[in-house]
LUMKEMAR-57685 format. One record per atom (N, C-alpha, C): residue number from 0; residue in one letter; x negated, y, z. Coordinates in nm, 4 decimals, padded with zeros to 6 digits. Each point is the difference from the previous one (the first is absolute). Layout:
BEGIN
<atom><n>NUM</n><res>A</res><c1>X</c1><c2>Y</c2><c3>Z</c3></atom>
...
//
This chain:
BEGIN
<atom><n>0</n><res>M</res><c1>-00.0854</c1><c2>-00.1160</c2><c3>00.0000</c3></atom>
<atom><n>0</n><res>M</res><c1>00.0854</c1><c2>00.1160</c2><c3>00.0000</c3></atom>
<atom><n>0</n><res>M</res><c1>-00.0905</c1><c2>00.1230</c2><c3>00.0000</c3></atom>
<atom><n>1</n><res>R</res><c1>00.0340</c1><c2>00.0980</c2><c3>-00.0814</c3></atom>
<atom><n>1</n><res>R</res><c1>-00.0782</c1><c2>00.1234</c2><c3>-00.0096</c3></atom>
<atom><n>1</n><res>R</res><c1>00.0662</c1><c2>00.1092</c2><c3>00.0835</c3></atom>
<atom><n>2</n><res>V</res><c1>-00.0803</c1><c2>00.0623</c2><c3>00.0857</c3></atom>
<atom><n>2</n><res>V</res><c1>00.0426</c1><c2>00.1174</c2><c3>00.0747</c3></atom>
<atom><n>2</n><res>V</res><c1>-00.1090</c1><c2>00.1059</c2><c3>-00.0134</c3></atom>
<atom><n>3</n><res>T</res><c1>00.0358</c1><c2>00.1230</c2><c3>00.0244</c3></atom>
<atom><n>3</n><res>T</res><c1>-00.0977</c1><c2>00.1078</c2><c3>-00.0037</c3></atom>
<atom><n>3</n><res>T</res><c1>-00.0278</c1><c2>00.0428</c2><c3>00.1427</c3></atom>
<atom><n>4</n><res>I</res><c1>-00.1258</c1><c2>-00.0115</c2><c3>00.0413</c3></atom>
<atom><n>4</n><res>I</res><c1>-00.0411</c1><c2>00.0386</c2><c3>00.1345</c3></atom>
<atom><n>4</n><res>I</res><c1>-00.0968</c1><c2>00.1157</c2><c3>-00.0118</c3></atom>
<atom><n>5</n><res>N</res><c1>00.0406</c1><c2>00.1139</c2><c3>00.0535</c3></atom>
<atom><n>5</n><res>N</res><c1>-00.0811</c1><c2>00.1225</c2><c3>-00.0060</c3></atom>
<atom><n>5</n><res>N</res><c1>-00.0448</c1><c2>00.0295</c2><c3>-00.1437</c3></atom>
<atom><n>6</n><res>G</res><c1>00.0932</c1><c2>-00.0177</c2><c3>-00.0934</c3></atom>
<atom><n>6</n><res>G</res><c1>-00.0252</c1><c2>00.0356</c2><c3>-00.1388</c3></atom>
<atom><n>6</n><res>G</res><c1>-00.0702</c1><c2>-00.1054</c2><c3>-00.0832</c3></atom>
<atom><n>7</n><res>I</res><c1>-00.0350</c1><c2>-00.1144</c2><c3>00.0594</c3></atom>
<atom><n>7</n><res>I</res><c1>-00.0708</c1><c2>-00.1060</c2><c3>-00.0725</c3></atom>
<atom><n>7</n><res>I</res><c1>00.0892</c1><c2>-00.1224</c2><c3>-00.0099</c3></atom>
<atom><n>8</n><res>S</res><c1>00.0177</c1><c2>-00.0499</c2><c3>-00.1203</c3></atom>
<atom><n>8</n><res>S</res><c1>00.0808</c1><c2>-00.1196</c2><c3>-00.0215</c3></atom>
<atom><n>8</n><res>S</res><c1>-00.0735</c1><c2>-00.1219</c2><c3>00.0550</c3></atom>
<atom><n>9</n><res>R</res><c1>00.0714</c1><c2>-00.0801</c2><c3>00.0793</c3></atom>
<atom><n>9</n><res>R</res><c1>-00.0603</c1><c2>-00.1192</c2><c3>00.0622</c3></atom>
<atom><n>9</n><res>R</res><c1>00.0948</c1><c2>-00.1185</c2><c3>-00.0113</c3></atom>
<atom><n>10</n><res>D</res><c1>-00.0597</c1><c2>-00.1188</c2><c3>-00.0013</c3></atom>
<atom><n>10</n><res>D</res><c1>00.0776</c1><c2>-00.1233</c2><c3>00.0032</c3></atom>
<atom><n>10</n><res>D</res><c1>00.0135</c1><c2>-00.0467</c2><c3>00.1435</c3></atom>
<atom><n>11</n><res>L</res><c1>00.1229</c1><c2>-00.0279</c2><c3>00.0416</c3></atom>
<atom><n>11</n><res>L</res><c1>00.0270</c1><c2>-00.0591</c2><c3>00.1297</c3></atom>
<atom><n>11</n><res>L</res><c1>00.0873</c1><c2>-00.1225</c2><c3>-00.0224</c3></atom>
<atom><n>12</n><res>P</res><c1>-00.0013</c1><c2>-00.0945</c2><c3>00.0924</c3></atom>
<atom><n>12</n><res>P</res><c1>00.0845</c1><c2>-00.1179</c2><c3>-00.0166</c3></atom>
<atom><n>12</n><res>P</res><c1>00.1479</c1><c2>00.0380</c2><c3>00.0108</c3></atom>
<atom><n>13</n><res>P</res><c1>00.0877</c1><c2>-00.0713</c2><c3>-00.0694</c3></atom>
<atom><n>13</n><res>P</res><c1>00.1441</c1><c2>00.0272</c2><c3>00.0129</c3></atom>
<atom><n>13</n><res>P</res><c1>00.0405</c1><c2>-00.0085</c2><c3>00.1474</c3></atom>
<atom><n>14</n><res>G</res><c1>00.0850</c1><c2>00.0927</c2><c3>00.0416</c3></atom>
<atom><n>14</n><res>G</res><c1>00.0450</c1><c2>00.0018</c2><c3>00.1383</c3></atom>
<atom><n>14</n><res>G</res><c1>-00.0981</c1><c2>00.0641</c2><c3>00.0962</c3></atom>
<atom><n>15</n><res>A</res><c1>-00.1046</c1><c2>00.0651</c2><c3>-00.0528</c3></atom>
<atom><n>15</n><res>A</res><c1>-00.0985</c1><c2>00.0666</c2><c3>00.0855</c3></atom>
<atom><n>15</n><res>A</res><c1>00.0682</c1><c2>00.1074</c2><c3>00.0841</c3></atom>
<atom><n>16</n><res>T</res><c1>-00.0537</c1><c2>00.0201</c2><c3>00.1189</c3></atom>
<atom><n>16</n><res>T</res><c1>00.0562</c1><c2>00.0990</c2><c3>00.0912</c3></atom>
<atom><n>16</n><res>T</res><c1>-00.0833</c1><c2>00.1279</c2><c3>00.0004</c3></atom>
<atom><n>17</n><res>V</res><c1>00.0555</c1><c2>00.1018</c2><c3>00.0610</c3></atom>
<atom><n>17</n><res>V</res><c1>-00.0737</c1><c2>00.1251</c2><c3>00.0170</c3></atom>
<atom><n>17</n><res>V</res><c1>-00.1285</c1><c2>-00.0268</c2><c3>00.0780</c3></atom>
<atom><n>18</n><res>A</res><c1>00.0066</c1><c2>-00.0842</c2><c3>00.1023</c3></atom>
<atom><n>18</n><res>A</res><c1>-00.1197</c1><c2>-00.0320</c2><c3>00.0791</c3></atom>
<atom><n>18</n><res>A</res><c1>-00.1097</c1><c2>-00.0580</c2><c3>-00.0885</c3></atom>
<atom><n>19</n><res>Q</res><c1>00.0338</c1><c2>-00.0874</c2><c3>-00.0922</c3></atom>
<atom><n>19</n><res>Q</res><c1>-00.0991</c1><c2>-00.0582</c2><c3>-00.0900</c3></atom>
<atom><n>19</n><res>Q</res><c1>-00.0586</c1><c2>00.1067</c2><c3>-00.0923</c3></atom>
<atom><n>20</n><res>A</res><c1>00.0823</c1><c2>00.0911</c2><c3>-00.0462</c3></atom>
<atom><n>20</n><res>A</res><c1>-00.0492</c1><c2>00.1080</c2><c3>-00.0857</c3></atom>
<atom><n>20</n><res>A</res><c1>-00.0981</c1><c2>00.0876</c2><c3>00.0756</c3></atom>
<atom><n>21</n><res>V</res><c1>00.0315</c1><c2>00.0315</c2><c3>00.1247</c3></atom>
<atom><n>21</n><res>V</res><c1>-00.0890</c1><c2>00.0825</c2><c3>00.0820</c3></atom>
<atom><n>21</n><res>V</res><c1>-00.1340</c1><c2>-00.0704</c2><c3>00.0186</c3></atom>
<atom><n>22</n><res>E</res><c1>00.0034</c1><c2>-00.1315</c2><c3>00.0219</c3></atom>
<atom><n>22</n><res>E</res><c1>-00.1229</c1><c2>-00.0759</c2><c3>00.0211</c3></atom>
<atom><n>22</n><res>E</res><c1>-00.0938</c1><c2>00.0035</c2><c3>-00.1203</c3></atom>
<atom><n>23</n><res>T</res><c1>00.0524</c1><c2>00.0266</c2><c3>-00.1194</c3></atom>
<atom><n>23</n><res>T</res><c1>-00.0861</c1><c2>00.0084</c2><c3>-00.1176</c3></atom>
<atom><n>23</n><res>T</res><c1>-00.0871</c1><c2>00.1254</c2><c3>00.0035</c3></atom>
<atom><n>24</n><res>L</res><c1>00.0390</c1><c2>00.0977</c2><c3>00.0833</c3></atom>
<atom><n>24</n><res>L</res><c1>-00.0727</c1><c2>00.1267</c2><c3>00.0051</c3></atom>
<atom><n>24</n><res>L</res><c1>-00.0758</c1><c2>00.0242</c2><c3>00.1290</c3></atom>
<atom><n>25</n><res>T</res><c1>00.0573</c1><c2>-00.0405</c2><c3>00.1128</c3></atom>
<atom><n>25</n><res>T</res><c1>-00.0604</c1><c2>00.0343</c2><c3>00.1283</c3></atom>
<atom><n>25</n><res>T</res><c1>00.0319</c1><c2>-00.1034</c2><c3>00.1062</c3></atom>
<atom><n>26</n><res>Q</res><c1>-00.0908</c1><c2>-00.0143</c2><c3>00.0935</c3></atom>
<atom><n>26</n><res>Q</res><c1>00.0226</c1><c2>-00.0846</c2><c3>00.1164</c3></atom>
<atom><n>26</n><res>Q</res><c1>00.0266</c1><c2>00.0865</c2><c3>00.1238</c3></atom>
<atom><n>27</n><res>A</res><c1>00.0162</c1><c2>00.1296</c2><c3>-00.0210</c3></atom>
<atom><n>27</n><res>A</res><c1>00.0234</c1><c2>00.0923</c2><c3>00.1117</c3></atom>
<atom><n>27</n><res>A</res><c1>00.1249</c1><c2>-00.0400</c2><c3>00.0769</c3></atom>
<atom><n>28</n><res>G</res><c1>-00.0112</c1><c2>00.0004</c2><c3>00.1308</c3></atom>
<atom><n>28</n><res>G</res><c1>00.1129</c1><c2>-00.0373</c2><c3>00.0841</c3></atom>
<atom><n>28</n><res>G</res><c1>00.0878</c1><c2>00.1170</c2><c3>00.0385</c3></atom>
<atom><n>29</n><res>A</res><c1>-00.0484</c1><c2>00.1205</c2><c3>-00.0211</c3></atom>
<atom><n>29</n><res>A</res><c1>00.0762</c1><c2>00.1190</c2><c3>00.0371</c3></atom>
<atom><n>29</n><res>A</res><c1>-00.0271</c1><c2>00.1099</c2><c3>-00.1017</c3></atom>
<atom><n>30</n><res>G</res><c1>00.0850</c1><c2>00.1007</c2><c3>00.0009</c3></atom>
<atom><n>30</n><res>G</res><c1>-00.0203</c1><c2>00.1134</c2><c3>-00.0882</c3></atom>
<atom><n>30</n><res>G</res><c1>00.0332</c1><c2>-00.0274</c2><c3>-00.1447</c3></atom>
<atom><n>31</n><res>V</res><c1>00.0906</c1><c2>-00.0944</c2><c3>-00.0247</c3></atom>
<atom><n>31</n><res>V</res><c1>00.0381</c1><c2>-00.0346</c2><c3>-00.1364</c3></atom>
<atom><n>31</n><res>V</res><c1>00.1498</c1><c2>00.0225</c2><c3>-00.0162</c3></atom>
<atom><n>32</n><res>A</res><c1>00.0390</c1><c2>00.0620</c2><c3>-00.1102</c3></atom>
<atom><n>32</n><res>A</res><c1>00.1410</c1><c2>00.0196</c2><c3>-00.0331</c3></atom>
<atom><n>32</n><res>A</res><c1>00.0229</c1><c2>-00.0533</c2><c3>-00.1407</c3></atom>
<atom><n>33</n><res>V</res><c1>00.1214</c1><c2>-00.0512</c2><c3>-00.0248</c3></atom>
<atom><n>33</n><res>V</res><c1>00.0314</c1><c2>-00.0598</c2><c3>-00.1300</c3></atom>
<atom><n>33</n><res>V</res><c1>00.1353</c1><c2>00.0497</c2><c3>-00.0497</c3></atom>
<atom><n>34</n><res>A</res><c1>00.0050</c1><c2>00.0277</c2><c3>-00.1299</c3></atom>
<atom><n>34</n><res>A</res><c1>00.1259</c1><c2>00.0306</c2><c3>-00.0667</c3></atom>
<atom><n>34</n><res>A</res><c1>00.0127</c1><c2>-00.0919</c2><c3>-00.1206</c3></atom>
<atom><n>35</n><res>V</res><c1>00.1197</c1><c2>-00.0519</c2><c3>-00.0219</c3></atom>
<atom><n>35</n><res>V</res><c1>00.0295</c1><c2>-00.0829</c2><c3>-00.1167</c3></atom>
<atom><n>35</n><res>V</res><c1>00.1063</c1><c2>00.0731</c2><c3>-00.0801</c3></atom>
<atom><n>36</n><res>N</res><c1>-00.0325</c1><c2>00.0291</c2><c3>-00.1242</c3></atom>
<atom><n>36</n><res>N</res><c1>00.0917</c1><c2>00.0735</c2><c3>-00.0870</c3></atom>
<atom><n>36</n><res>N</res><c1>00.0504</c1><c2>00.1273</c2><c3>00.0681</c3></atom>
<atom><n>37</n><res>D</res><c1>-00.0938</c1><c2>00.0725</c2><c3>00.0613</c3></atom>
<atom><n>37</n><res>D</res><c1>00.0251</c1><c2>00.1294</c2><c3>00.0648</c3></atom>
<atom><n>37</n><res>D</res><c1>00.0810</c1><c2>-00.0084</c2><c3>00.1285</c3></atom>
<atom><n>38</n><res>E</res><c1>00.0159</c1><c2>-00.1193</c2><c3>00.0598</c3></atom>
<atom><n>38</n><res>E</res><c1>00.0713</c1><c2>-00.0163</c2><c3>00.1268</c3></atom>
<atom><n>38</n><res>E</res><c1>-00.0979</c1><c2>-00.0547</c2><c3>00.1035</c3></atom>
<atom><n>39</n><res>V</res><c1>-00.0135</c1><c2>00.0700</c2><c3>00.1121</c3></atom>
<atom><n>39</n><res>V</res><c1>-00.0902</c1><c2>-00.0440</c2><c3>00.1060</c3></atom>
<atom><n>39</n><res>V</res><c1>00.0498</c1><c2>-00.1325</c2><c3>00.0582</c3></atom>
<atom><n>40</n><res>V</res><c1>-00.0938</c1><c2>-00.0918</c2><c3>00.0235</c3></atom>
<atom><n>40</n><res>V</res><c1>00.0321</c1><c2>-00.1293</c2><c3>00.0609</c3></atom>
<atom><n>40</n><res>V</res><c1>-00.0613</c1><c2>-00.0021</c2><c3>00.1401</c3></atom>
<atom><n>41</n><res>R</res><c1>00.0836</c1><c2>-00.0212</c2><c3>00.1021</c3></atom>
<atom><n>41</n><res>R</res><c1>-00.0490</c1><c2>-00.0073</c2><c3>00.1377</c3></atom>
<atom><n>41</n><res>R</res><c1>-00.0999</c1><c2>-00.1138</c2><c3>00.0149</c3></atom>
<atom><n>42</n><res>R</res><c1>-00.1009</c1><c2>00.0198</c2><c3>00.0809</c3></atom>
<atom><n>42</n><res>R</res><c1>-00.1033</c1><c2>-00.1023</c2><c3>00.0212</c3></atom>
<atom><n>42</n><res>R</res><c1>00.0625</c1><c2>-00.1321</c2><c3>00.0446</c3></atom>
<atom><n>43</n><res>G</res><c1>00.0990</c1><c2>00.0043</c2><c3>00.0844</c3></atom>
<atom><n>43</n><res>G</res><c1>00.0651</c1><c2>-00.1213</c2><c3>00.0481</c3></atom>
<atom><n>43</n><res>G</res><c1>00.0704</c1><c2>-00.0789</c2><c3>-00.1092</c3></atom>
<atom><n>44</n><res>A</res><c1>00.0240</c1><c2>00.0632</c2><c3>-00.1140</c3></atom>
<atom><n>44</n><res>A</res><c1>00.0691</c1><c2>-00.0662</c2><c3>-00.1107</c3></atom>
<atom><n>44</n><res>A</res><c1>-00.0939</c1><c2>-00.0460</c2><c3>-00.1108</c3></atom>
<atom><n>45</n><res>W</res><c1>-00.1288</c1><c2>00.0254</c2><c3>00.0117</c3></atom>
<atom><n>45</n><res>W</res><c1>-00.0942</c1><c2>-00.0358</c2><c3>-00.1067</c3></atom>
<atom><n>45</n><res>W</res><c1>00.0034</c1><c2>-00.1480</c2><c3>-00.0320</c3></atom>
<atom><n>46</n><res>G</res><c1>00.0044</c1><c2>-00.0852</c2><c3>00.1026</c3></atom>
<atom><n>46</n><res>G</res><c1>-00.0047</c1><c2>-00.1442</c2><c3>-00.0221</c3></atom>
<atom><n>46</n><res>G</res><c1>00.1270</c1><c2>-00.0580</c2><c3>-00.0589</c3></atom>
<atom><n>47</n><res>S</res><c1>00.1104</c1><c2>00.0719</c2><c3>00.0132</c3></atom>
<atom><n>47</n><res>S</res><c1>00.1275</c1><c2>-00.0507</c2><c3>-00.0499</c3></atom>
<atom><n>47</n><res>S</res><c1>00.0497</c1><c2>00.0730</c2><c3>-00.1249</c3></atom>
<atom><n>48</n><res>T</res><c1>-00.0721</c1><c2>00.1031</c2><c3>-00.0425</c3></atom>
<atom><n>48</n><res>T</res><c1>00.0399</c1><c2>00.0754</c2><c3>-00.1194</c3></atom>
<atom><n>48</n><res>T</res><c1>-00.0728</c1><c2>-00.0577</c2><c3>-00.1206</c3></atom>
<atom><n>49</n><res>T</res><c1>00.0763</c1><c2>-00.0646</c2><c3>-00.0886</c3></atom>
<atom><n>49</n><res>T</res><c1>-00.0613</c1><c2>-00.0594</c2><c3>-00.1186</c3></atom>
<atom><n>49</n><res>T</res><c1>-00.0030</c1><c2>00.1012</c2><c3>-00.1136</c3></atom>
<atom><n>50</n><res>L</res><c1>-00.0985</c1><c2>-00.0161</c2><c3>-00.0833</c3></atom>
<atom><n>50</n><res>L</res><c1>-00.0176</c1><c2>00.0873</c2><c3>-00.1156</c3></atom>
<atom><n>50</n><res>L</res><c1>00.0571</c1><c2>-00.0668</c2><c3>-00.1238</c3></atom>
<atom><n>51</n><res>G</res><c1>00.0383</c1><c2>00.0818</c2><c3>-00.0958</c3></atom>
<atom><n>51</n><res>G</res><c1>00.0510</c1><c2>-00.0503</c2><c3>-00.1267</c3></atom>
<atom><n>51</n><res>G</res><c1>-00.0890</c1><c2>00.0441</c2><c3>-00.1151</c3></atom>
<atom><n>52</n><res>E</res><c1>00.0220</c1><c2>-00.0609</c2><c3>-00.1133</c3></atom>
<atom><n>52</n><res>E</res><c1>-00.0741</c1><c2>00.0332</c2><c3>-00.1218</c3></atom>
<atom><n>52</n><res>E</res><c1>00.0060</c1><c2>00.1501</c2><c3>-00.0254</c3></atom>
<atom><n>53</n><res>N</res><c1>-00.1155</c1><c2>00.0583</c2><c3>-00.0284</c3></atom>
<atom><n>53</n><res>N</res><c1>-00.0140</c1><c2>00.1421</c2><c3>-00.0345</c3></atom>
<atom><n>53</n><res>N</res><c1>00.0271</c1><c2>00.0963</c2><c3>00.1142</c3></atom>
<atom><n>54</n><res>D</res><c1>00.0038</c1><c2>-00.0479</c2><c3>00.1243</c3></atom>
<atom><n>54</n><res>D</res><c1>00.0136</c1><c2>00.0923</c2><c3>00.1126</c3></atom>
<atom><n>54</n><res>D</res><c1>-00.1237</c1><c2>00.0882</c2><c3>00.0075</c3></atom>
<atom><n>55</n><res>R</res><c1>00.0189</c1><c2>00.1209</c2><c3>00.0538</c3></atom>
<atom><n>55</n><res>R</res><c1>-00.1098</c1><c2>00.0935</c2><c3>00.0214</c3></atom>
<atom><n>55</n><res>R</res><c1>-00.0251</c1><c2>00.0104</c2><c3>00.1503</c3></atom>
<atom><n>56</n><res>V</res><c1>-00.1204</c1><c2>-00.0339</c2><c3>00.0414</c3></atom>
<atom><n>56</n><res>V</res><c1>-00.0365</c1><c2>00.0005</c2><c3>00.1414</c3></atom>
<atom><n>56</n><res>V</res><c1>-00.1082</c1><c2>00.1057</c2><c3>00.0212</c3></atom>
<atom><n>57</n><res>E</res><c1>00.0208</c1><c2>00.0848</c2><c3>00.0999</c3></atom>
<atom><n>57</n><res>E</res><c1>-00.1011</c1><c2>00.0982</c2><c3>00.0389</c3></atom>
<atom><n>57</n><res>E</res><c1>-00.0443</c1><c2>-00.0326</c2><c3>00.1413</c3></atom>
<atom><n>58</n><res>V</res><c1>-00.1283</c1><c2>-00.0238</c2><c3>00.0176</c3></atom>
<atom><n>58</n><res>V</res><c1>-00.0577</c1><c2>-00.0308</c2><c3>00.1302</c3></atom>
<atom><n>58</n><res>V</res><c1>-00.0879</c1><c2>00.1181</c2><c3>00.0391</c3></atom>
<atom><n>59</n><res>L</res><c1>00.0338</c1><c2>00.0634</c2><c3>00.1104</c3></atom>
<atom><n>59</n><res>L</res><c1>-00.0725</c1><c2>00.1172</c2><c3>00.0465</c3></atom>
<atom><n>59</n><res>L</res><c1>-00.0679</c1><c2>-00.0324</c2><c3>00.1313</c3></atom>
<atom><n>60</n><res>T</res><c1>-00.1269</c1><c2>00.0367</c2><c3>00.0120</c3></atom>
<atom><n>60</n><res>T</res><c1>-00.0725</c1><c2>-00.0218</c2><c3>00.1243</c3></atom>
<atom><n>60</n><res>T</res><c1>-00.0445</c1><c2>00.1339</c2><c3>00.0566</c3></atom>
<atom><n>61</n><res>A</res><c1>00.0127</c1><c2>00.0122</c2><c3>00.1320</c3></atom>
<atom><n>61</n><res>A</res><c1>-00.0439</c1><c2>00.1224</c2><c3>00.0661</c3></atom>
<atom><n>61</n><res>A</res><c1>-00.1520</c1><c2>00.0026</c2><c3>00.0042</c3></atom>
<atom><n>62</n><res>V</res><c1>-00.0549</c1><c2>00.1177</c2><c3>-00.0241</c3></atom>
<atom><n>62</n><res>V</res><c1>-00.1452</c1><c2>00.0174</c2><c3>00.0018</c3></atom>
<atom><n>62</n><res>V</res><c1>-00.0316</c1><c2>00.1106</c2><c3>00.0994</c3></atom>
<atom><n>63</n><res>Q</res><c1>-00.1001</c1><c2>-00.0235</c2><c3>00.0802</c3></atom>
<atom><n>63</n><res>Q</res><c1>-00.0394</c1><c2>00.0978</c2><c3>00.0988</c3></atom>
<atom><n>63</n><res>Q</res><c1>-00.1395</c1><c2>00.0498</c2><c3>-00.0311</c3></atom>
<atom><n>64</n><res>G</res><c1>-00.0216</c1><c2>00.1233</c2><c3>00.0196</c3></atom>
<atom><n>64</n><res>G</res><c1>-00.1335</c1><c2>00.0539</c2><c3>-00.0251</c3></atom>
<atom><n>64</n><res>G</res><c1>00.0007</c1><c2>00.1512</c2><c3>00.0091</c3></atom>
<atom><n>65</n><res>G</res><c1>-00.1108</c1><c2>00.0566</c2><c3>-00.0339</c3></atom>
<atom><n>65</n><res>G</res><c1>-00.0021</c1><c2>00.1447</c2><c3>00.0089</c3></atom>
<atom><n>65</n><res>G</res><c1>-00.1222</c1><c2>00.0608</c2><c3>-00.0508</c3></atom>
//
């Protein structure tokens, strides 16, 4: 199944979840936010929210510095 994650087309297995999509980019345990097709997905729902063909996923990570 093809989905777009942060603007890059990627192959994920059918029935992949938001949590699996996030794992393709980061192992960060905190400071991560996700939107699927412009709708924010709560962290508690990542494991149960499945993705569909051509979904657009945006994974944002907080960065600290100065």
